[in-house]
Structures are given as C-alpha cells and as structure tokens.
VEXTIDO-777725 format. One record per atom (N, C-alpha, C): residue number from 1; residue in one letter; x, y, z. Coordinates in steps of 0.02 Angstrom, whole numbers, plus 32768, in hexadecimal, padded with zeros to 4 digits. Example, Ala and Ser with C-alpha at 12.3 -4.5 7.8 and 13.67 -1.06 7.14 Angstrom:
2
<1; "A"; <8294; 7EE4; 8186>>,
<1; "A"; <8267; 7F1F; 8186>>,
<1; "A"; <8294; 7F5B; 8186>>,
<2; "S"; <8282; 7F90; 8162>>,
<2; "S"; <82AC; 7FCB; 8165>>,
<2; "S"; <8285; 8002; 818A>>,
***
This chain:
77
<1; "M"; <79D5; 7F91; 76FF>>,
<1; "M"; <7A15; 7F86; 771D>>,
<1; "M"; <7A41; 7F5B; 76ED>>,
<2; "D"; <7A76; 7F73; 76DF>>,
<2; "D"; <7AA1; 7F54; 76AE>>,
<2; "D"; <7AE0; 7F31; 76D1>>,
<3; "K"; <7B05; 7F12; 76AC>>,
<3; "K"; <7B40; 7EF0; 76C5>>,
<3; "K"; <7B71; 7F1D; 76E5>>,
<4; "T"; <7B7C; 7F56; 76C8>>,
<4; "T"; <7BAE; 7F84; 76E4>>,
<4; "T"; <7B9B; 7F9C; 772C>>,
<5; "F"; <7B58; 7FA2; 7739>>,
<5; "F"; <7B48; 7FB7; 777D>>,
<5; "F"; <7B5B; 7F83; 77AD>>,
<6; "W"; <7B4A; 7F43; 779F>>,
<6; "W"; <7B5C; 7F0D; 77D1>>,
<6; "W"; <7BA6; 7F04; 77D4>>,
<7; "K"; <7BC9; 7F0E; 77A0>>,
<7; "K"; <7C12; 7F08; 779E>>,
<7; "K"; <7C30; 7F3F; 77CC>>,
<8; "E"; <7C1A; 7F7D; 77C9>>,
<8; "E"; <7C30; 7FB7; 77F0>>,
<8; "E"; <7C19; 7FA8; 7838>>,
<9; "A"; <7BDE; 7F8E; 7842>>,
<9; "A"; <7BC7; 7F84; 7886>>,
<9; "A"; <7BF0; 7F51; 78A8>>,
<10; "L"; <7BFF; 7F1A; 7889>>,
<10; "L"; <7C2A; 7EE5; 78A5>>,
<10; "L"; <7C72; 7F00; 78B2>>,
<11; "K"; <7C8C; 7F2B; 7888>>,
<11; "K"; <7CCE; 7F48; 788E>>,
<11; "K"; <7CCE; 7F72; 78CE>>,
<12; "Q"; <7C9C; 7F9D; 78D7>>,
<12; "Q"; <7C95; 7FC4; 7912>>,
<12; "Q"; <7C8E; 7F9C; 7953>>,
<13; "F"; <7C68; 7F65; 794D>>,
<13; "F"; <7C5D; 7F3B; 7987>>,
<13; "F"; <7CA1; 7F19; 7997>>,
<14; "G"; <7CC6; 7F01; 7967>>,
<14; "G"; <7D09; 7EE2; 7973>>,
<14; "G"; <7D38; 7F14; 7994>>,
<15; "I"; <7D36; 7F55; 797E>>,
<15; "I"; <7D62; 7F88; 799C>>,
<15; "I"; <7D4E; 7F92; 79E5>>,
<16; "G"; <7D0E; 7F94; 79F5>>,
<16; "G"; <7CF2; 7F9C; 7A36>>,
<16; "G"; <7D07; 7F62; 7A63>>,
<17; "V"; <7D09; 7F24; 7A48>>,
<17; "V"; <7D1B; 7EEA; 7A6E>>,
<17; "V"; <7D66; 7EED; 7A7F>>,
<18; "I"; <7D91; 7F05; 7A4F>>,
<18; "I"; <7DD5; 7F0B; 7A59>>,
<18; "I"; <7DE5; 7F3E; 7A91>>,
<19; "F"; <7DC2; 7F77; 7A8C>>,
<19; "F"; <7DCB; 7FAA; 7AC0>>,
<19; "F"; <7DB4; 7F91; 7B07>>,
<20; "A"; <7D7D; 7F6C; 7B09>>,
<20; "A"; <7D66; 7F51; 7B46>>,
<20; "A"; <7D9B; 7F1E; 7B62>>,
<21; "L"; <7DB8; 7EF8; 7B39>>,
<21; "L"; <7DE7; 7EC8; 7B4F>>,
<21; "L"; <7E28; 7EEE; 7B68>>,
<22; "M"; <7E3A; 7F21; 7B48>>,
<22; "M"; <7E75; 7F48; 7B5D>>,
<22; "M"; <7E69; 7F69; 7BA0>>,
<23; "L"; <7E2B; 7F81; 7BA9>>,
<23; "L"; <7E16; 7FA1; 7BEA>>,
<23; "L"; <7E1A; 7F6C; 7C23>>,
<24; "V"; <7E02; 7F30; 7C16>>,
<24; "V"; <7E01; 7EFC; 7C48>>,
<24; "V"; <7E49; 7EE9; 7C5C>>,
<25; "I"; <7E76; 7EE2; 7C2A>>,
<25; "I"; <7EBB; 7ED3; 7C39>>,
<25; "I"; <7EDB; 7F0D; 7C5E>>,
<26; "F"; <7ED2; 7F47; 7C4B>>,
<26; "F"; <7EEB; 7F82; 7C71>>,
<26; "F"; <7ED7; 7F82; 7CB6>>,
<27; "Y"; <7E93; 7F79; 7CC2>>,
<27; "Y"; <7E78; 7F79; 7D04>>,
<27; "Y"; <7E93; 7F40; 7D34>>,
<28; "T"; <7E9C; 7F04; 7D13>>,
<28; "T"; <7EB7; 7ECE; 7D38>>,
<28; "T"; <7F00; 7EDB; 7D4D>>,
<29; "N"; <7F25; 7EF8; 7D21>>,
<29; "N"; <7F6A; 7F05; 7D31>>,
<29; "N"; <7F72; 7F3D; 7D68>>,
<30; "E"; <7F49; 7F70; 7D60>>,
<30; "E"; <7F4A; 7FA5; 7D93>>,
<30; "E"; <7F33; 7F8D; 7DD7>>,
<31; "N"; <7F01; 7F62; 7DD9>>,
<31; "N"; <7EEB; 7F46; 7E15>>,
<31; "N"; <7F1F; 7F1D; 7E38>>,
<32; "A"; <7F42; 7EF5; 7E13>>,
<32; "A"; <7F79; 7ECB; 7E2B>>,
<32; "A"; <7FB1; 7EF7; 7E46>>,
<33; "K"; <7FC2; 7F2D; 7E24>>,
<33; "K"; <7FF4; 7F5B; 7E3C>>,
<33; "K"; <7FDD; 7F7B; 7E7E>>,
<34; "W"; <7F9D; 7F8F; 7E82>>,
<34; "W"; <7F88; 7FB2; 7EBE>>,
<34; "W"; <7F8A; 7F80; 7EFB>>,
<35; "E"; <7F73; 7F40; 7EEF>>,
<35; "E"; <7F77; 7F10; 7F25>>,
<35; "E"; <7FBF; 7F06; 7F3C>>,
<36; "K"; <7FEA; 7F02; 7F0F>>,
<36; "K"; <8034; 7EF4; 7F23>>,
<36; "K"; <804D; 7F31; 7F46>>,
<37; "N"; <803E; 7F6E; 7F31>>,
<37; "N"; <8052; 7FA7; 7F56>>,
<37; "N"; <8033; 7FAE; 7F98>>,
<38; "A"; <7FF4; 7F99; 7FA0>>,
<38; "A"; <7FD3; 7F9E; 7FE4>>,
<38; "A"; <7FF5; 7F6A; 8011>>,
<39; "A"; <8007; 7F30; 7FF9>>,
<39; "A"; <8027; 7F02; 8022>>,
<39; "A"; <806F; 7F18; 803A>>,
<40; "N"; <8093; 7F37; 800C>>,
<40; "N"; <80D3; 7F52; 801B>>,
<40; "N"; <80CB; 7F8B; 804F>>,
<41; "D"; <809A; 7FB7; 8046>>,
<41; "D"; <8091; 7FEE; 8076>>,
<41; "D"; <807F; 7FD1; 80BC>>,
<42; "Q"; <8056; 7F9B; 80C1>>,
<42; "Q"; <8044; 7F82; 8100>>,
<42; "Q"; <8083; 7F67; 8123>>,
<43; "V"; <80B0; 7F46; 80FD>>,
<43; "V"; <80EE; 7F29; 811B>>,
<43; "V"; <811B; 7F65; 8134>>,
<44; "R"; <811F; 7F9A; 810D>>,
<44; "R"; <8145; 7FD3; 8120>>,
<44; "R"; <812B; 7FF3; 815E>>,
<45; "W"; <80E7; 7FFE; 8162>>,
<45; "W"; <80CB; 801D; 819C>>,
<45; "W"; <80CF; 7FF4; 81DC>>,
<46; "E"; <80CD; 7FB1; 81CF>>,
<46; "E"; <80D5; 7F85; 820C>>,
<46; "E"; <811E; 7F8E; 8226>>,
<47; "A"; <814C; 7F90; 81FC>>,
<47; "A"; <8196; 7F9A; 8211>>,
<47; "A"; <819E; 7FD9; 8233>>,
<48; "V"; <817E; 8010; 821A>>,
<48; "V"; <8186; 8053; 823B>>,
<48; "V"; <8166; 8050; 827D>>,
<49; "L"; <812C; 8031; 8284>>,
<49; "L"; <8109; 802B; 82C4>>,
<49; "L"; <8131; 8007; 82F6>>,
<50; "K"; <814E; 7FCC; 82E3>>,
<50; "K"; <8176; 7FA6; 830D>>,
<50; "K"; <81B4; 7FCC; 8323>>,
<51; "Q"; <81D3; 7FF2; 82F6>>,
<51; "Q"; <8210; 801B; 8307>>,
<51; "Q"; <81FA; 804E; 833B>>,
<52; "Y"; <81C2; 806F; 832E>>,
<52; "Y"; <81A9; 80A3; 835B>>,
<52; "Y"; <819D; 8084; 83A0>>,
<53; "S"; <817E; 804D; 83A3>>,
<53; "S"; <816C; 8029; 83E1>>,
<53; "S"; <81AC; 8018; 8408>>,
<54; "D"; <81DE; 7FFE; 83E1>>,
<54; "D"; <8220; 7FEB; 8404>>,
<54; "D"; <8244; 8028; 841E>>,
<55; "D"; <8242; 8060; 83F6>>,
<55; "D"; <8264; 809C; 840A>>,
<55; "D"; <8242; 80BA; 8449>>,
<56; "Q"; <81FE; 80B7; 844A>>,
<56; "Q"; <81DD; 80D2; 8485>>,
<56; "Q"; <81F0; 80A8; 84C2>>,
<57; "K"; <81F0; 8065; 84BA>>,
<57; "K"; <8205; 8039; 84F1>>,
<57; "K"; <824A; 804A; 850B>>,
<58; "R"; <827B; 8054; 84DE>>,
<58; "R"; <82BC; 8063; 84F1>>,
<58; "R"; <82BF; 80A6; 8516>>,
<59; "A"; <829A; 80D8; 84FD>>,
<59; "A"; <829A; 8119; 851C>>,
<59; "A"; <827E; 8113; 8565>>,
<60; "L"; <8242; 80F0; 856A>>,
<60; "L"; <822A; 80E9; 85AC>>,
<60; "L"; <825A; 80C3; 85DE>>,
<61; "D"; <827B; 8092; 85C4>>,
<61; "D"; <82AA; 806F; 85EB>>,
<61; "D"; <82E6; 809C; 8604>>,
<62; "A"; <82FC; 80C6; 85D6>>,
<62; "A"; <832E; 80F6; 85E6>>,
<62; "A"; <8317; 8125; 861B>>,
<63; "I"; <82DB; 8140; 8613>>,
<63; "I"; <82C1; 816D; 8647>>,
<63; "I"; <82B9; 814B; 8689>>,
<64; "R"; <829F; 810C; 8686>>,
<64; "R"; <8297; 80E6; 86C6>>,
<64; "R"; <82DB; 80DD; 86E7>>,
<65; "A"; <830C; 80C8; 86C0>>,
<65; "A"; <8350; 80BF; 86D9>>,
<65; "A"; <836D; 80FF; 86F7>>,
<66; "C"; <8360; 8138; 86D6>>,
<66; "C"; <837D; 8176; 86EF>>,
<66; "C"; <8359; 818A; 8732>>,
<67; "C"; <8317; 817F; 8736>>,
<67; "C"; <82F0; 8190; 8770>>,
<67; "C"; <8306; 8162; 87A9>>,
<68; "M"; <8310; 8121; 879C>>,
<68; "M"; <8323; 80F3; 87D1>>,
<68; "M"; <8368; 8103; 87ED>>,
<69; "E"; <8396; 8119; 87BE>>,
<69; "E"; <83D8; 812D; 87D2>>,
<69; "E"; <83D7; 816A; 87FE>>,
<70; "S"; <83B3; 819C; 87E8>>,
<70; "S"; <83AD; 81D9; 8811>>,
<70; "S"; <8389; 81D0; 8850>>,
<71; "H"; <835C; 81A0; 8854>>,
<71; "H"; <8336; 818F; 8890>>,
<71; "H"; <8367; 816B; 88C5>>,
<72; "T"; <838E; 813C; 88AC>>,
<72; "T"; <83B9; 8119; 88D7>>,
<72; "T"; <83F6; 8141; 88EF>>,
<73; "T"; <840F; 816F; 88C5>>,
<73; "T"; <8448; 8195; 88D8>>,
<73; "T"; <8434; 81D8; 88F7>>,
<74; "G"; <83F8; 81EC; 88EC>>,
<74; "G"; <83E2; 822D; 8909>>,
<74; "G"; <83F6; 8268; 88DF>>,
<75; "R"; <840F; 8259; 88A2>>,
<75; "R"; <8423; 8293; 8875>>,
<75; "R"; <83E7; 82A2; 8848>>,
<76; "Q"; <83E8; 82E0; 8832>>,
<76; "Q"; <83B8; 82F5; 8800>>,
<76; "Q"; <83D5; 82E9; 87BB>>,
<77; "P"; <83AF; 82D3; 8790>>,
<77; "P"; <83CA; 82C7; 8749>>,
<77; "P"; <83DD; 8306; 8728>>,
***
C-alpha cells in the first residue's frame, strides 16, 4: 500500500461525507416542508368542515321553519 492509495481513499471518503451531509440537509428541509404543508392542510380541512356543518345547520333550520309555517297555516310548501 502506497501513499497514493491512502490519498485516493481519503478523497473518496471525503466525497462520501459531503454527499451524506447534503442528503441530511435535503431530508431535513423536505421534512420541514411536509410538516408545514400538513399543518396548513389540517387548518383548511377544519375550516371546510366548519362551513359544511354551519351550512347543514342553516339548511335544517330553513326546512324546520318552512314545515312549521306550513303546519300552522295549513298550506303545503
């Protein structure tokens, strides 16, 4: 084993370490983006669910009011 072998081995090891570090940084950034997007999606879905619930309540109130009106006046809707 001569000096050039160890020199090349250390160079390859250094390149491997750099690639591993780049992979860790990429993974960390992607994970942070995914968590942020998941949190935003949860807020959006909660807003949609609340709107749906409110709309359902208003629709049922309108049906109830219509039925009560037709029941008290004797008219069919």
